[in-house]
C-alpha atoms as one frame of an Amber mdcrd trajectory, in Angstrom:
protein
 158.795  43.870  45.677 159.241  47.675  45.116 158.791  50.042  48.051 156.297
  52.954  47.695 157.904  56.346  47.085 156.968  59.283  49.330 155.057  62.024
  47.705 157.004  64.980  46.851 156.679  67.877  49.211 155.541  71.145  47.752
 156.579  74.543  48.814 153.650  76.797  49.644 153.855  80.391  50.676 153.143
  80.938  54.384 150.209  83.082  55.495 151.370  86.245  57.226 148.823  88.421
  58.996 149.386  91.991  58.336 146.334  93.401  60.251 144.975  94.664  57.014
 142.290  91.999  56.902 138.558  92.787  57.633 137.831  92.905  61.300 141.389
  93.642  62.382 140.777  97.321  63.143 139.482  98.021  66.583 136.929 100.661
  67.285 134.636 101.671  70.099 131.950  99.122  69.416 134.285  96.204  68.445
 133.158  94.142  71.465 129.574  95.151  71.270 126.784  92.947  69.817 124.771
  96.138  68.943 127.042  98.098  66.687 125.460 101.296  65.334 126.648 103.354
  62.394 124.269 106.213  63.205 123.528 108.345  66.260 120.150 107.400  67.871
 117.814 109.960  69.297 118.065 108.355  72.746 120.725 106.341  74.519 119.682
 103.110  72.637 118.388 102.932  69.058 114.802 101.811  68.683 113.764  99.020
  66.285 112.314 101.658  64.018 115.726 103.334  63.752 117.623 100.072  63.365
 115.556  99.013  60.245 115.031 102.518  58.720 117.919 104.824  59.290 120.417
 104.765  56.410 118.723 101.805  54.696 118.784 104.152  51.712 122.491 104.992
  50.955 123.704 108.470  50.609 127.001 109.422  49.038 127.342 112.306  51.300
 127.613 109.924  54.293 129.035 106.620  53.142 129.527 106.106  49.404 132.811
 107.743  48.572 132.465 106.885  44.869 129.121 108.736  44.436 125.819 107.070
  43.620 126.131 103.455  42.365 123.236 103.852  40.010 121.320 106.690  38.261
 118.789 107.755  35.769 119.403 108.314  32.074 120.291 111.915  31.382 119.634
 112.729  35.028 121.050 112.594  38.524 121.732 109.516  40.459 119.911 108.069
  43.404 117.760 110.458  45.436 118.816 113.997  44.558 118.218 116.744  47.250
 117.070 119.125  44.634 113.828 117.303  43.904 112.314 119.871  46.373 113.012
 123.573  46.764 113.356 123.223  50.444 116.881 122.825  51.924 118.296 120.989
  54.868 121.723 120.918  56.623 121.002 117.268  57.384 118.069 115.451  55.812
 118.892 112.470  57.985 117.950 114.199  61.198 114.342 113.479  60.706 112.685
 110.728  62.695 109.088 109.657  62.307 107.444 110.330  65.745 105.094 107.404
  65.056 108.115 105.151  64.549 106.452 103.385  61.525 108.246 100.313  60.274
 107.018  97.032  58.737 105.524  95.472  61.852 103.715  98.564  62.970 102.159
  99.211  59.500 100.602  95.745  59.329  99.620  95.711  62.991  98.089  99.109
  62.983  96.147  98.742  59.727  95.108  95.125  60.653  93.503  96.533  63.866
  91.634  99.200  61.933  90.369  96.730  59.290  89.303  94.229  61.911  87.390
  96.922  63.813  85.745  98.267  60.699  84.694  94.690  59.591  83.237  93.973
  62.969  81.386  97.220  63.085  79.849  96.671  59.582  78.929  92.959  60.405
  77.178  94.150  63.609  75.361  96.878  61.830  74.035  94.398  59.183  73.046
  91.878  61.825  71.097  94.419  63.792  69.561  95.852  60.535  70.494  99.491
  61.722  70.517 100.933  58.264  66.763 100.543  57.936  66.462 103.020  60.969
  68.544 105.782  59.305  66.491 108.804  58.434  65.985 109.327  54.745  67.799
 112.606  54.787  70.754 111.071  56.389  70.864 108.168  53.812  70.859 110.826
  51.015  73.773 112.623  52.804  75.829 109.437  52.855  75.204 108.308  49.281
  76.096 111.753  47.996  78.880 113.164  50.242  80.623 110.258  52.002  80.863
 108.517  48.591  82.279 111.752  47.124  84.884 112.056  49.837  86.052 108.550
  48.957  87.373 109.919  45.625  89.341 112.551  47.450  91.055 110.084  49.689
  91.928 107.720  46.903  93.280 110.487  44.728  95.556 111.726  47.433  96.759
 108.336  48.388  97.402 107.002  44.836  98.474 110.120  43.032 100.048 112.423
  45.747 101.691 110.275  48.388 102.678 107.239  46.277 104.409 109.544  43.890
 106.000 111.836  46.512 107.350 109.026  48.689 109.845 107.946  46.066 111.478
 111.448  45.780 112.557 112.381  49.245 116.230 112.025  50.058 116.105 109.794
  53.014 114.402 106.430  53.788 112.982 107.894  56.965 110.940 110.589  55.041
 110.003 108.051  52.351 108.760 105.540  54.747 106.503 108.054  56.568 104.969
 109.152  53.274 104.517 105.551  52.068 102.597 104.827  55.299 100.485 108.010
  54.649  99.695 106.573  51.245  98.602 103.223  52.744  96.340 105.122  55.137
  94.607 107.054  52.349  94.010 103.910  50.210  92.785 101.828  53.050  90.356
 104.474  54.189  89.106 104.924  50.681  88.632 101.199  50.372  86.753 101.035
  53.758  84.351 103.743  52.448  83.910 101.776  49.226  83.053  98.621  51.188
  80.603 100.675  53.341  79.014 102.080  50.294  78.514  98.585  49.013  76.946
  97.352  52.302  74.503 100.272  52.209  73.553  99.474  48.606  72.958  95.817
  49.506  70.971  96.618  52.749  67.454  96.851  51.082  67.136 100.489  51.727
  66.736 103.172  49.089  70.391 103.860  48.410  72.100 104.592  45.046  75.626
 103.177  45.368  76.620 104.679  42.014  75.536 108.219  42.750  78.916 109.302
  44.271  80.582 109.275  40.834  78.088 111.844  39.439  78.441 113.923  42.553
  82.160 113.949  42.482  82.244 114.793  38.743  79.435 117.172  38.397  77.917
 118.525  41.634  78.953 122.179  42.078  79.239 121.680  45.833  82.187 119.259
  45.315  83.988 120.843  42.392  86.204 122.959  44.557  87.479 119.884  46.460
  87.854 118.042  43.207  89.896 120.890  41.705  92.020 121.112  44.907  92.804
 117.409  44.901  93.509 117.287  41.070  95.925 120.180  41.370  97.735 118.494
  44.306  98.334 115.337  42.115 100.075 117.475  39.524 102.739 118.982  41.973
 106.287 117.704  41.149 108.095 119.005  44.188 107.602 116.328  46.894 108.111
 118.982  49.640 105.329 121.161  48.235 103.087 118.177  47.680 103.446 117.175
  51.288 103.008 120.594  52.652 100.022 121.574  50.482  98.258 118.338  51.297
  98.971 117.641  54.993  99.519 121.177  56.202  96.910 123.016  54.072  94.230
 120.867  52.455  93.760 118.437  55.215  93.242 120.913  58.072  91.091 123.237
  56.129  89.039 120.723  54.097  89.638 117.139  55.326  89.185 117.669  58.945
  86.453 120.184  58.269  84.373 117.376  56.566  85.370 114.380  58.586  85.671
 115.719  62.091  83.768 119.030  62.060  80.706 117.645  60.198  80.311 113.872
  59.857  81.503 112.958  63.202  79.405 115.745  64.826  76.140 114.891  63.420
  76.050 111.195  62.676  74.930 110.131  66.185  72.010 112.662  66.072  70.808
 110.828  62.938  70.810 107.404  64.738  74.215 106.355  62.972  76.887 104.781
  65.091  78.537 103.067  62.090  79.822 106.041  60.141  81.601 107.826  62.984
  83.604 104.667  63.615  84.680 104.402  60.048  85.416 108.120  59.532  87.037
 108.284  63.053  89.607 105.726  61.907  90.412 107.938  58.895  90.771 110.972
  61.157  93.072 109.053  63.381  95.161 108.204  60.449  95.425 111.905  59.570
  96.412 112.717  63.161  99.467 110.331  62.799 100.275 111.652  59.337  99.960
 115.349  60.479 102.263 114.504  63.381 105.209 113.376  61.230 104.580 116.345
  58.822 104.787 118.798  61.615 108.015 117.355  62.819 109.569 117.541  59.426
 108.647 121.078  58.714 109.594 122.168  62.193 113.019 120.800  61.521 113.261
 122.618  58.157 112.140 126.013  59.475 114.547 125.764  62.408 117.420 124.639
  60.248 120.510 126.693  61.278 121.630 127.301  57.737 118.462 127.286  55.672
 115.585 127.941  58.148 114.848 131.482  56.904 114.857 130.466  53.173 112.589
 127.560  54.024 110.162 129.839  55.898 110.006 132.112  52.861 109.323 129.158
  50.623 106.637 127.796  52.854 104.975 131.158  52.899 104.967 131.278  49.126
 103.309 127.881  49.169 100.680 129.006  51.763  99.823 132.028  49.452  99.317
 129.493  46.589  97.285 126.852  48.340  95.355 128.363  51.289  93.038 130.478
  49.041  92.320 127.238  46.955  91.531 125.117  50.004  89.406 127.808  51.604
  87.384 128.184  48.419  86.879 124.382  48.368  85.812 124.483  51.974  83.254
 127.284  51.593  81.749 125.574  48.487  80.922 122.663  50.730  78.643 124.774
  52.893  75.313 123.491  51.455  75.916 119.994  52.693  75.683 121.270  56.286
  71.967 121.730  55.774  71.221 118.407  54.175  70.900 116.135  57.272  67.619
 116.329  59.214  69.298 116.505  62.614  72.465 118.779  62.985  74.116 120.210
  66.003  76.641 122.547  64.375  76.654 125.257  61.764  79.089 125.612  58.794
  80.418 128.806  60.305  81.313 127.006  63.599  82.924 124.160  61.828  85.032
 126.376  59.502  86.121 128.603  62.397  87.266 125.504  64.426  89.215 124.252
  61.345  90.756 127.820  60.959  91.764 127.877  64.686  93.614 124.540  64.299
  95.329 125.901  61.231  96.456 129.055  62.896  97.954 126.997  65.852  99.977
 125.093  63.216 101.163 128.327  61.579 102.241 129.664  65.062 104.256 126.483
  65.769 106.054 126.847  62.402 106.492 130.688  62.857 104.740 131.249  59.559
 102.730 134.244  58.378  99.053 134.028  58.607  97.507 134.333  55.066  95.085
 137.250  54.745  92.455 134.898  53.422  92.052 133.278  56.906  90.493 136.537
  58.267  88.045 136.988  55.386
């Protein structure tokens, strides 16, 4: 009987640790479970910062080989020259609303839930039948027309502009802005449908004719359509949130509809429009923070002020003209508590406050 032979031993190279492997280098956060690669605004990073800051890579910060992708016959990634504004550090901006995925769904779900409950209660109580005829005509013509403005800004201004900014923090804020506009337009469309089905004399299709042909609304329509054609994302954001919205949007929503609805026996419309006005307050907040950073930039601040002044000269006359052409609708409701002159002056005062904060010159058109 033969004895089994032992397997031949093989010679394998021994592993030698050279401290060149990943994880060997020690750095200040080596023992921390919450390593940060950015400087948070406060002592600890917020969840918003953790999931937003530097999610969009930037060769100037981390990618030593340049952009890893690009466009045909064009620059790669997110070029800073897609706006004429300049910044020493675009990554300094933080959204004061701290918008990230959870807050977007939570906040909008709350608004939708409140709006749906409000509309259901109104239908259950049959409140539409008690609206004065003049107020019903006001809603079918003017609230429906404003729906087109909100949809146009959301779909064709903010959705387009949010792709072009150089950091994820700015893009996120503008993307939420777009969601606000589209949701508000949808809320008004559903309200329009409820009114049409409520067995009162209400033409749910009239808003199209008003938006396209009514001379009162053609200034607003022109302003919105010109905004959709702006290629510079910085100008689009400034001209919309810092000029058109304060002088036209707030004028219509806050200084007209929300002022006179209750006097006409309507508690439904102010809740709906108030949600849209609250959206704008949040969107205006991040816009002011961003443009404040740009005008105070140690290297480019003065050049940015000059550029914003140029944009004011281009857009303020257009928005004021649109606002003044809306004047006839102030006399349409039966019950009203405020004149057009009072509403416009209130909107101008808010606009002047914003200009003072940004240290920008007041356009001569504001005093005319």
